[in-house]
N, C-alpha and C positions, 0 to 999 in steps of 0.2 A: 294255384297260381305260382309260377316259378319265375320270379323277376330276377334279372341279372343287374344288380345295383352295385356300382363301384363301392369299394370299402370306405373311401373317404366320405361318401354320402350316407351309407348305412350306419356308420358309427357316429354321425352327427347327433348331438343332443339338441332338440328344438329350443329356441329362445323361450324362457319361461314367462308368458304373459300373465297378467292378473285377470281375475274374473270380473265381469261387469258388476257394478255396485248392486244393481237390481237382483242379480243372481245370489250374491253373498247375503243380501238381506233376506231373501227367500229361504236360503239354507239355514241361516242362524235365527230366523224368526224375529228380526229386528227391523227398524225403520229409522229414517233420518240419519243415515251413516255419513261420515266424512272420509274422504280419500286423501291421505297424505303419503302416498306410496310411489308416485310416478313422476315426481319433479315437475308437476304442471303448474300453471300460473293460477294462484289463488284468486286473483281478481277476475278471471275469466278472459275471454277474447277481447281484443281491441274493439271498442264500440264502432269506430270508423270502419273497421274491416267488416263487421256484421252488417252495417248499413249498406256498404258497397256491394256485398254479396247479395243481399236482399234485392237491391235495385237491378241486379243483372241475372236474376233467376230465369228470366224469359229467354236467355241466350243459351240455355243448356243443351239445345239441339245442335249447336255448332261445336265443331272440334276446337280445342284450345289453341292458342298461338304456339306453334311448335318451337319457336325461338324465345318465348317469354320476352318479347321485344320491349314492351313498355316497362315491365318490371326490371328488366336488365338495365335499361337506360336510366331509370330513376335511381336504382341502387348504385350504379356506376357514378352518377352525379353526386350522390350522398357520400360515397366513400372516396371520391376523387381517384378512381381507377378507370382503366379502359374497359368498355363493355366486353371486349374480347377476352378479358381476364376472369370473367364470371361464368360459372356453369351452375344452373339450377337443377334440382332433383326432387324426387318424391321423398322428401326428408333428406337430411344430410346422410342418412343411411345409404341412399342411392349413390351419392358421390363416392362413399367408401367402396361400394360394390363396383362402380365404374373404374376407379383407380386400380382395384385388384384385377378386374377382368382385362383391363388395358395393358398393364405392365407386368403381369405375373404369368409365367408359363409353368407347366406342370413341373414340380420339383424345385422351383425357385423359393426363396425364403423371405419371410416377413418378420420383423422384430416388434414385439409388443411387450406390455408389462402385465403383471398380475397382482392384485385385481385391476381391471380396467373395463371399458365398455366391451361387453361379451361379443358384440357383432363382428369386431375385427377378426378374431380368430375363427369364428364360424365361417365367414365368407372366404378366408384363406383356405380352409380345409375343403370347402365346397368346390373351390377352383382347382384343387389338387396341389396347392402349395404346401410349404412346410412352415409351421409356426415355431419361432424361436422366442421363448417367453422368459422375461426377467422379473423376479419378485420386486415389489416396491421396497423401499428402505426408509428408515427414519432420516429426515432431511434436517441438517442444522438450521436453526432459526424457526422451524416448524414445531409446534408444541400442542399438547392436549389442553383443551380448555377446562377439563375437569380435574381429576385426581393426578394425572400425569403418571410417569413411571412406567414400569414394565407392562408392555402390551405386545401380543404376538403379531400384530399387524403393522407392517411398514406403511408409511404414509405418502411417499413421493417417488417419482421416477428415478431410477438409479442410472443416470445418464452415462456414467463411466462404464458400468457393466454392459450397457446397451452397445457402446462403442466396441467393447471387447468381443462381441458376437458377430460383428460385421465380417463378411467374407465375400468371395466372388459370386456367390449365389444370392446375396442380399439385394432386394429390389425396392422395398418399402420399409419405413419405420413409422409406426403410429404412436403419437404422444398426445394424450388428451390433457389439456391444460385450461381450466382445472380438471383434475382427475375425478372420474366417477368410479368408485363410490366414496373416495375419501374427501373430496372437495379441496385438495391441496394444489398449489401452483409452484412452478419453478420460475426463476428470475430471468430477465432479459440477458443479463451477463452470463448466466449459466447456459442459456440457449445458444448464444453466440459462440461461446467456447466449445460447445458441443458441435455446432455446425462446422466449425473450422476443422474438425477431425473427420467429418463424414465425407466419403468419396463423392465426386461430382455426379456420378451416374445413379446414385440412390436418392429416391424421393422421400423427404421428411414431411409427414402429414401432421399438422398441428390442429387437432380437433378442439375448437373453441366454442362448443355448444353452450357453455355457461359463461362466456367471456363478459357478457353484459353486466354480470353481478360482481366482477372483479373491480376493485378500486382503480380508477384511471391511472394512478401513478405506478400501479403494479402490473398493468397490462403489457403484453408483447404485441406490438403493432405488426401484424403479419404482412401488411402491405410493404414494409421495408425490405422484405426478403423475397418478393415474388420474382425478381429478375436477377437474383444472386446466382453464382456459379453452381452451388449446391441447390437443387430445386426444392422449394418449399411450397406446400399447398395448405391453405387455411380452410377449415370447415366451420360453417355457422348455420344457425337454424332460426326459424320463426316460431318454434314450438314453445320456447321458454318465456323470454321477456315480453314477447308480443302476444302470447296466449293462443297460438294457432296450431296446437299439437294435432288436433283432429283433421286439419287440412293436409298434413304431411308435406311440408315444403322447407327445403333448406338449400344451401348453395356452397360452392367452393370458390375460393380466390386462388388464382394460380397464374403461371406464365401463359402467354398466348399459345405457345407450342403444346404444353400439356393440355390446355383446354381444347385445342384442335383435335387431339387424339381422343379425348373423352367424347366429343360430339360425334365421332365416327362410330362409337359403339353404343351410345345411349339410345333408348327407344324414342321414336317420334311421339310427340304429345305426352311426354313423361310427367309434365306438371299440369294438373287439371285446371279447368277454367276458374272455379271458385277459389282455388288456392292462389292463382296468379292475381286475381282481383283483390282478394283479402289481404295478401302480403303487400300489394301496392299501396292500399289505403293505410295499412298498419305502419308503414314506413314513416308516415307523417303524423302519427298519433302520439306526439310527444307527451301529452298529459298522461295517457295510459302507461306509456313506457316508464316515465319517472315515478309515477305512483307505485308501479311494480317494484322498482328498485328500492324505494323508501320503505315500502311494506316489508320487503324481504329482509333488509338490514335490521329493521327494528324487531322483526320476529326472531331472527337468529339470535340477537343479543338477549332478548327476554327468555327464549326457550333454553338457551345454553345455561343461563343462571338457574332456572327452575328445574331443569332435568338433572343438573349436577347435584342439586340438593337431595335428589331421590337416591343417590348412591351410584349413579351411572357415570361413565366416562364419556365426555362429549368431545369430538374432534373439532378443531378450528376448521372453518370452511370459507371458501370464496364463491359459493354457489347459492342456490335457493333450497338446498337440502343439507343435512348434516348426518354424520355417522355417529352411532352410539354403541358403546360396549356396555351391554346390559348385565354382563356377568352371569348369564344363564342361557339355556337353550332358547334360541330366538324363534324357533317354530312354535314352541309352547306359548311364548309371549305373544307372538303374532295372532295365534288362535284365541288367546285370552282377550286381546284387544278387539278382535272381531266381535266377540260377544257383547262388547260395549259400543259397537258401531263405529269403531275407529280403525281404518285400514292403513297399515304401515308396511314397510318392505323388509322381510327377513333376508339376511345376507348369506344364507347357507349355500346358495347357488354360486356365490363367489368364493366359497371355501372357508367361510368364517361363521360357524354355527352360533356364536354368542353375540353377534352384531345385528343391529337393525339400522335401517336408513329411513329418515323422516324428512318429508317435504314441509317447508314453511307454509302455513295456511293463513287464513284471516285471523284477526285477534281472537274472536270467539272460538274458532276452531283450535287455535293454539291452547287456549285455556282448557277446552274440553280434552285435548290430547294429554296435557299434563295431569289433569285430574284422573283420567282413565288409566294412564300409565302408573300413577301412584297406587290406584286400587289393584291393578293387575299384578304389580310386583308384590304387593302385600299378600294377595291371594295365592300366588305361586309359592311364596315362602311358607305359607300355612300348609299348602299341599305337600 
């Protein structure tokens, strides 16, 4: 077989998904594993979403509403925006893809940071665009929760360096706030100063997948920027705080003009029926939503203290996960933790072989994580 594949596609490295828990248990001969690797909601899905989906299973022979009308209307009411400013997608990933496919021609440039959400750069490359990447930097006022001091990993977006890369081919800038994998945020003042320097024809994408976990006083309200001269798009998801990652549903907030162009290129029926029904019910499940936030904040505080005592460096975070400098090969630590039935995320794919990322779990899962990590580190030192 002699396939003629463009170089930008043949050189792409697939996104590294984790194996199913069942397969890992089979490989390692263990049972009762806990997964703290993918930034999922430890409480599970919104109970109201589960009930609504169950009540509508008999409608699965029908196509979903192509406009997500009821979900769009309810979300617009909840956020006090116009329904024409909302675009739903198969996860916020699809909104990223729609923006790139809509506004990027072959050879156009997109500015991102490193490390950040890997999907931005992959989709730009697949489109035939050019990735311009700026390393993260240490941000004044941000600090390590553990030992502090010298670490090779910057922790926040270098907004000044991003501005310096802008040229006539720049079309999009992606800023995840909070950042994944560091969990760090930038301030509203810094964002506004940055926007003032961005040319009006460039779209600034503010990816707020974890915004629910940010303290309200520190949040940037993307709704304030939807109709500014410099276009801003906010990305949000139901995967995290609402616990609907398996349904793959997210959305973008943007000007009517940008939304209109995205609707021209998106697939019809791109959001499936259970996802629409589940998200609509989850929007009104305040009990589950606030329990999630409380559980996460309590878990972060406890885990930070406990893991620091093990000799690791823990980064401050504004998300439901945190980054840890374990001071040793993260692949070895990942595999050692697997033998104990605890799944964490090694950060080698992000270019940092001594770092791991851990999602906050239930209290009993957090205790098991700390005990297993203590054992694994001791065993690796002996080896």
